[in-house]
N, C-alpha and C positions, 0 to 999 in steps of 0.2 A: 878948324875949330872941329871935324874928325879927330886930329891928330892929338888934340890936347886930351877927348876921352878917349881914343887908345889909351895914351899915356896912362890915362888916370888909372883905366879898367887894368892894364900891366903893373902898376904899384900895385892894384888891391889884389890882383892875383899873386903880387910875392908875396905877401903880407901874411895871405891865408897861404899857400907853399911855406914858413913859417911858421906858421902856427901850428901846422901839420907835422911839421920837423919834431917840433917841440913834444907837440902829444905822442908823435912814437917813440921817444927817446924816452916820455916817461912811462908808456905803455912795456918795454924793454927792462926799463928798471924794477917794475910794478912784476914783471913775469920771472927777472933773477930774483927778488922776493920773495915770493910766492914758492919757486924752486927749493930755494933754502928752507922755509917753513917747511914745506913735504918731508925733506932728509929728513929736521928737528923730527918730525913728527913720528917718519918710520924708527927713528934709532929711539923715541921715547917708548912709542908699540913695542918695542923690540926688551928695553929693559924692565916694561912694566909685566912684560911675559916672561923672563929669568927670574923676576921678582916673586910673583907667583907660586914658580916651581922649587925658588929657592927656599918657601915658607913650607910647601910642601915638602921639600925633602928633611927639613929642621925636625917638623915634626914627627915625620918617620923615624927620624933617628933620636929623636927625645923618647918615641916611645921604646924604642929597642933598648935603650941605656932603664928605662922603669923597667923593660922584661929581665936584663939581662940581672937589675939590683936584685928582683923578688927571686931571679934562680940562687941568686949567691947568699939568699938573706940577708943585704946590705940597706933595703929600704922598712 
């Protein structure tokens, strides 16, 4: 009778180990996903900063063009 109980307990423990391995694999996949998203966010932040600086430079160049046009009496 004790042997049956030990066998049942062993089967239960094996099932628990299988569930834990499955959860660990899912966590690894989730970690990989989050790592990829972190990289994408860094790229998007950099692009946003570049857009801001580019827009400012465009505004400066447009102001310079207007100033030059006024100096050449083209405006």
